[in-house]
C-alpha positions as CSV (number, residue, x, y, z in Angstrom):
1,M,-4.2,-12.7,-27.2
2,Y,-2.4,-13.8,-24.1
3,N,-5.5,-14.2,-21.6
4,T,-6.3,-17.8,-22.2
5,I,-2.9,-19.2,-22.1
6,L,-1.9,-17.4,-19.0
7,V,-5.0,-18.4,-17.3
8,L,-4.2,-22.0,-17.9
9,V,-0.7,-22.0,-16.8
10,V,-2.8,-22.0,-13.4
11,F,-3.5,-25.6,-13.9
12,I,-0.3,-26.6,-15.6
13,L,2.1,-25.5,-12.6
14,Y,0.3,-27.7,-9.8
15,Q,0.7,-30.7,-12.1
16,I,4.5,-30.4,-12.6
17,C,5.7,-29.5,-9.2
18,D,6.9,-31.8,-6.5
19,G,3.6,-32.2,-4.6
20,Q,4.3,-34.0,-1.3
21,N,2.7,-32.6,1.6
22,D,3.5,-33.7,5.3
23,N,0.1,-32.5,6.3
24,S,-2.6,-35.4,6.4
25,T,-5.6,-32.9,5.5
26,T,-7.4,-34.1,2.6
27,F,-8.4,-31.6,0.1
28,Q,-11.2,-32.2,-2.5
29,T,-10.5,-32.0,-6.2
30,P,-12.9,-29.4,-8.1
31,E,-14.9,-30.6,-11.1
32,Y,-12.6,-28.5,-13.6
33,I,-9.2,-30.3,-12.5
34,K,-8.3,-33.1,-14.3
35,P,-5.1,-34.4,-12.5
36,C,-1.9,-35.6,-14.0
37,P,0.1,-38.0,-11.6
38,R,3.5,-36.5,-10.8
39,N,5.2,-39.8,-12.0
40,D,3.5,-39.9,-15.5
41,P,6.1,-40.5,-18.1
42,N,4.0,-38.9,-20.6
43,I,3.4,-35.7,-18.4
44,N,3.0,-33.4,-21.6
45,T,0.3,-35.7,-23.2
46,C,-1.4,-35.7,-20.0
47,L,-1.6,-31.9,-19.8
48,R,-3.2,-31.7,-23.1
49,G,-6.1,-33.7,-21.7
50,T,-6.1,-31.2,-19.1
51,F,-6.4,-28.3,-21.4
52,E,-9.4,-30.0,-23.0
53,H,-11.2,-30.6,-20.1
54,L,-10.6,-27.5,-18.7
55,R,-11.7,-25.5,-21.8
56,P,-15.7,-24.9,-21.0
57,Y,-14.9,-23.8,-17.4
58,L,-12.8,-21.0,-18.8
59,V,-15.6,-19.4,-20.4
60,T,-17.6,-19.0,-17.3
61,G,-14.5,-18.3,-15.0
62,L,-13.5,-20.1,-11.6
63,K,-14.7,-18.3,-8.9
64,D,-13.5,-20.3,-6.2
65,I,-9.7,-19.8,-6.9
66,N,-10.3,-15.9,-8.4
67,V,-9.9,-16.9,-11.8
68,P,-12.1,-14.6,-14.4
69,S,-13.7,-15.8,-17.4
70,V,-11.1,-15.5,-20.4
71,D,-14.1,-15.1,-22.9
72,P,-14.8,-12.4,-22.6
73,L,-11.9,-11.2,-20.5
74,V,-11.9,-8.0,-18.9
75,I,-9.0,-6.1,-17.7
76,D,-9.4,-2.7,-15.9
77,R,-6.2,-1.3,-16.8
78,L,-3.0,-2.0,-18.6
79,V,0.3,0.5,-19.1
80,M,2.8,0.2,-22.2
81,E,5.7,2.3,-22.6
82,N,8.4,2.2,-25.2
83,G,11.2,4.7,-24.9
84,N,13.4,3.5,-27.7
85,G,13.0,3.5,-31.9
86,P,10.5,5.6,-33.9
87,F,7.7,5.1,-31.7
88,R,8.4,6.5,-28.2
89,I,5.1,6.4,-26.6
90,K,3.5,5.7,-23.2
91,A,-0.1,4.2,-23.6
92,L,-2.8,3.8,-21.2
93,F,-5.5,1.2,-21.8
94,T,-8.5,1.0,-19.7
95,N,-11.8,-0.8,-19.7
96,I,-10.5,-3.6,-21.7
97,T,-12.7,-6.3,-23.2
98,A,-11.3,-9.2,-25.1
99,Y,-13.3,-12.0,-27.0
100,G,-12.1,-15.2,-28.5
101,G,-9.9,-16.4,-25.8
102,S,-11.6,-19.7,-25.4
103,N,-11.0,-20.9,-29.0
104,Y,-7.5,-21.8,-28.3
105,T,-5.5,-24.7,-30.1
106,I,-2.5,-26.1,-28.0
107,G,0.8,-26.2,-29.8
108,S,3.6,-27.8,-27.7
109,I,4.1,-28.3,-24.2
110,K,7.3,-29.1,-22.4
111,A,7.3,-29.2,-18.5
112,D,10.3,-29.5,-16.4
113,I,9.0,-31.0,-13.1
114,K,12.4,-30.8,-11.3
115,R,13.0,-27.0,-12.4
116,Y,9.3,-26.0,-12.0
117,T,9.4,-24.7,-15.5
118,I,6.9,-25.1,-18.2
119,E,6.9,-23.9,-22.0
120,L,3.7,-23.6,-23.7
121,T,2.8,-22.6,-27.2
122,M,-1.0,-22.1,-28.6
123,K,-2.7,-20.5,-31.6
124,L,-5.7,-18.3,-31.3
125,P,-7.6,-17.9,-34.6
126,K,-9.2,-14.6,-33.9
127,V,-9.0,-12.3,-30.9
128,D,-11.3,-9.1,-30.7
129,I,-10.2,-6.2,-28.1
130,R,-11.8,-3.0,-27.4
131,G,-11.8,-0.4,-24.6
132,K,-10.4,3.1,-24.1
133,Y,-7.1,4.6,-24.4
134,D,-4.6,7.5,-23.9
135,V,-1.4,8.0,-25.7
136,G,1.2,10.4,-25.5
137,G,4.7,10.8,-27.0
138,N,6.4,10.9,-30.5
139,V,6.2,8.8,-33.6
140,L,8.9,9.4,-36.2
141,L,10.2,12.7,-34.4
142,F,6.4,14.1,-34.4
143,P,4.3,14.5,-31.3
144,V,1.5,12.7,-30.4
145,R,-1.5,12.9,-28.3
146,S,-4.5,11.0,-28.6
147,K,-7.2,9.7,-26.3
148,G,-10.5,8.1,-27.0
149,D,-12.0,4.3,-27.6
150,F,-10.0,1.6,-29.6
151,W,-10.8,-1.6,-31.5
152,A,-8.2,-4.3,-32.5
153,I,-8.8,-7.7,-34.3
154,F,-5.6,-10.0,-34.2
155,V,-6.1,-13.3,-36.7
156,N,-4.2,-16.4,-36.4
157,A,-2.2,-15.5,-33.4
158,D,0.7,-17.7,-32.3
159,V,1.6,-17.1,-28.5
160,Y,4.6,-18.7,-26.6
161,V,4.9,-18.5,-22.7
162,K,7.5,-19.7,-20.5
163,I,6.8,-20.0,-16.7
164,Y,9.5,-20.3,-14.0
165,G,7.7,-21.3,-10.7
166,K,8.9,-21.8,-7.0
167,E,7.3,-23.8,-4.3
168,M,6.2,-22.1,-0.9
169,I,4.8,-23.4,2.3
170,R,2.0,-21.6,4.3
171,N,0.7,-23.5,7.3
172,D,2.6,-26.7,6.3
173,I,0.8,-27.0,3.1
174,K,2.8,-26.6,-0.2
175,Y,1.7,-24.0,-2.9
176,M,2.9,-23.0,-6.1
177,R,4.0,-19.2,-7.2
178,I,5.1,-17.6,-10.5
179,D,8.6,-16.5,-9.9
180,R,9.0,-15.0,-13.6
181,L,6.7,-15.0,-16.7
182,N,7.9,-14.5,-20.1
183,V,5.8,-14.0,-23.1
184,D,5.9,-13.7,-26.9
185,F,3.5,-13.6,-29.8
186,K,3.0,-13.3,-33.6
187,V,0.1,-12.3,-35.7
188,A,-0.6,-13.2,-39.2
189,K,-3.1,-10.3,-39.6
190,S,-4.3,-7.3,-37.5
191,R,-6.6,-4.4,-38.0
192,F,-7.0,-1.1,-35.4
193,R,-9.7,1.2,-35.2
194,V,-9.6,4.5,-32.9
195,R,-12.0,7.4,-32.2
196,D,-10.2,9.9,-31.2
197,I,-11.9,12.7,-28.6
198,V,-9.2,14.9,-28.6
199,N,-8.5,15.1,-32.4
200,H,-12.1,14.4,-33.2
201,G,-13.5,15.8,-36.3
202,N,-10.4,16.7,-38.2
203,I,-8.1,15.2,-40.2
204,I,-5.4,13.9,-37.7
205,G,-7.9,11.4,-36.2
206,E,-8.5,10.0,-39.6
207,A,-5.1,10.1,-40.2
208,M,-4.2,8.2,-37.3
209,N,-6.5,5.3,-38.4
210,Q,-5.0,5.0,-41.7
211,F,-1.3,5.2,-40.2
212,L,-2.2,2.4,-37.7
213,N,-3.6,-0.1,-40.3
214,T,-1.1,1.0,-43.1
215,N,2.0,0.4,-40.6
216,A,0.2,-2.3,-38.4
217,D,3.3,-4.8,-38.7
218,E,6.1,-2.2,-37.8
219,I,3.9,-0.7,-35.0
220,I,3.2,-4.4,-33.3
221,A,7.2,-5.3,-33.9
222,E,8.1,-2.1,-32.2
223,M,5.6,-2.1,-29.3
224,K,5.7,-5.9,-28.8
225,P,8.6,-5.9,-25.7
226,A,6.4,-3.1,-23.9
227,A,3.0,-5.0,-24.5
228,S,4.5,-8.3,-23.4
229,A,6.2,-7.2,-20.2
230,S,2.9,-5.2,-19.4
231,I,0.7,-8.2,-20.0
232,A,3.0,-10.6,-18.1
233,R,2.8,-8.3,-15.4
234,H,-0.8,-8.2,-15.1
235,F,-1.2,-12.0,-15.5
236,K,1.7,-12.8,-13.0
237,S,-0.1,-11.1,-10.3
238,F,-3.5,-12.6,-10.5
239,L,-2.6,-16.0,-11.3
240,N,-0.4,-16.2,-8.2
241,N,-3.6,-15.0,-6.2
242,A,-5.1,-18.1,-7.6
243,F,-1.9,-20.3,-6.9
244,L,-2.2,-19.4,-3.2
245,R,-6.0,-21.0,-2.9
246,L,-5.1,-24.3,-4.3
247,P,-2.4,-26.7,-2.7
248,I,-0.3,-28.6,-5.0
249,Q,-1.3,-31.9,-3.7
250,V,-5.0,-31.1,-5.4
251,W,-3.3,-30.9,-8.8
252,L,-0.4,-33.5,-8.5
253,P,-1.4,-36.7,-7.0
254,E,1.4,-39.1,-6.3
255,S,0.0,-41.9,-8.4
């Protein structure tokens, strides 16, 4: 559910930063960018227009700045670890494919130009995620070991992101990078399914599916801090790779 909102951050941050450049080089504006003037008194409204303009390009991805498609979005590897509470587990997810990221609706946008920060909320009506998993640990004091394929559906996901950016200069050209990224989310409904190859064909495998769906709200609440941190680390890395390919002045003209 984070995929779309974090990719969109690429475009916003360049539009809210102090974008003057002493270098006289002229940069060409890509077709997927709808710039917002830095001195626009309605910068947040302008950014909404940017999102709408950007939507079709996010489906195919932006190869020139190394931003992948968000629908579907493919993630090679995510690690989540929770060492507190009744769900003390470490989970490795691989070969992840997420569908539904382009069907976003923007809620609120609040950009602070001077402090290089942005707060953004959005709603995703449905996100379908599938891939492979490997989980070990303890659930309610019982040891758990499971590995196989997983499917998850999240309905009406509300996502919140806050970005803390910093300016950097390379070859006398100003760029933007993410210094810190915070994420949070809430889902109205969810459903899980696993095909366990460790406990395949016995009662434990089916019991796990029943447990996941019966206790979905509690599991999400318990694992949310670990999930948020893991996903934030992943997207911070690849978004910063994109930032280094785009000078600030491309995104934020002076007028």
